[in-house]
C-alpha positions, 0 to 999 in steps of 0.5 A, a space after each residue: 499500500 503506498 504510504 499516501 493511502 494510510 491514514 493517520 490519526 491524531 492521538 493523546 498521549 500521557 507522557 512523564 519526564 525523566 527527572 528521576 530515571 535511574 536504576 537502582 533496583 533490577 527487575 528484568 534483564 534489561 536492567 543493571 546496577 553497575 550501568 546506571 543511564 545518564 539521565 540528563 542524557 534519558 531526559 534529552 532522547 525524552 524531549 526528542 520523543 515528546 517533540 516528535 507527538 507534536 510535530 506529528 500533530 498529537 497531543 500529549 499530556 504530562 503527569 508530574 514525576 515523583 522522586 523514588 519513582 525511577 520508572 514513572 517514565 514509563 507511563 504506557 504501564 500505568 493503565 488501560 484507557 479506552 472510551 474515557 475509561 481508565 483500568 489502572 495498573 496493579 504492579 506485580 513488583 513492589 518496586 513500582 507499586 508507588 505508582 499506581 495511585 498517582 497515574 489513578 488521580 491523574 486520570 480522576 482529575 482529568 475526567 476519566 472513570 477510573 476503575 481500580 483493578 482486583 487482579 495484577 496487570 501492567 496496563 498497556 505494557 501487557 494490554 493492546 488494543 488491537 481494531 476492536 480486540 485487546 491483546 493481553 500478555 502474561 507470563 512474566 508481569 501480568 496475571 492471566 486472571 486479569 484478562 477476564 477483568 479487562 474483559 467485563 471493564 471494557 466489554 470487548 474480547 481479550 485474547 490471551 497471549 503468553 510470553 516465554 522470553 524475559 527479555 520481552 517481559 511485557 506484550 509491547 516488547 514484542 509486539 506492536 499494533 500498527 493500523 489506526 485503532 477504531 477509525 470511521 466505521 470500525 476497524 474489525 482487524 489491525 495490522 500488527 508486527 511481533 516477534 513469533 519467537 517471543 510467545 509460546 506455540 498456542 500464542 504464535 498459533 493465534 496470531 497467525 490465525 487472527 492476523 495472517 497479514 502481520 509482520 513476523 520478524 525473526 529472532 534478534 541476537 542480542 535481543 532488541 526493544 525494537 517493536 517498542 514503538 508507536 503507530 498512528 495509522 502512518 507514521 511508526 515512531 520506532 527506535 533507529 536501530 530496528 533497520 530490518 522492521 523499518 525496511 518491512 515498516 516501508 515496504 508496506 507503506 508506513 512512514 518511519 521516523 526514528 527517535 533514539 531512547 538508548 538511555 532508557 533502554 537501559 531500565 527495559 523501556 522504550 518508545 511505546 512504554 513511555 506513551 499511554 494512549 488516552 482514548 476518550 474523556 474530557 479534552 
């Protein structure tokens, strides 16, 4: 499909400046306390991402960073927001539980109906809206039991996908939704890109059946966060290191927008991790 036929949808995102970003603990294979990030560099890289979204015509809201909450910059993990309803996260790791309340308070203050979760799930890190369905990862951080809760809150089909590689501990590290979400008349099936080797055989079969035209990427050695990207239906904001993925996107008519978040990769997150989509709610 030619790039001019791809339709951009303007989005609203929630981000958080990495003023206090560091690696003071290790909760995923990317983190190494002996190799702390350069916070000033992380701030500069984050600002480029923020400004890129604005330049592309998207709205960016900000939540104030809180000292001691090192990973608050990864706003995607804070919840799932659809049709003005915000299902907050319940983190599986104690180091991040302090983020739960500030994000829920922000949602409420900005006109979203807040639902406090019962089961453990880590927001858009493991819950991704793809057309009319929600793709839901589990295996490392999110409990499988939470998927029934997600289906009940949003009234949508939830497709459970088990992750098996600890480097891809969240769904958004191994899968990217490319097409516009619920465009005019509704979108029954979104295009996606994913890394089959990050999933068990059952999940691979499920994805192949539901998304036969998806971009499927080969295993990466060493592992990378190249799929941790954000698409508005035409522009895909992505890591400049993910050259093979970029080639595949351009072949299908997407416009790639490289943004380097290498310093934030040291905490185990990339572009999508730093970006929570806000759907519906008060303007």
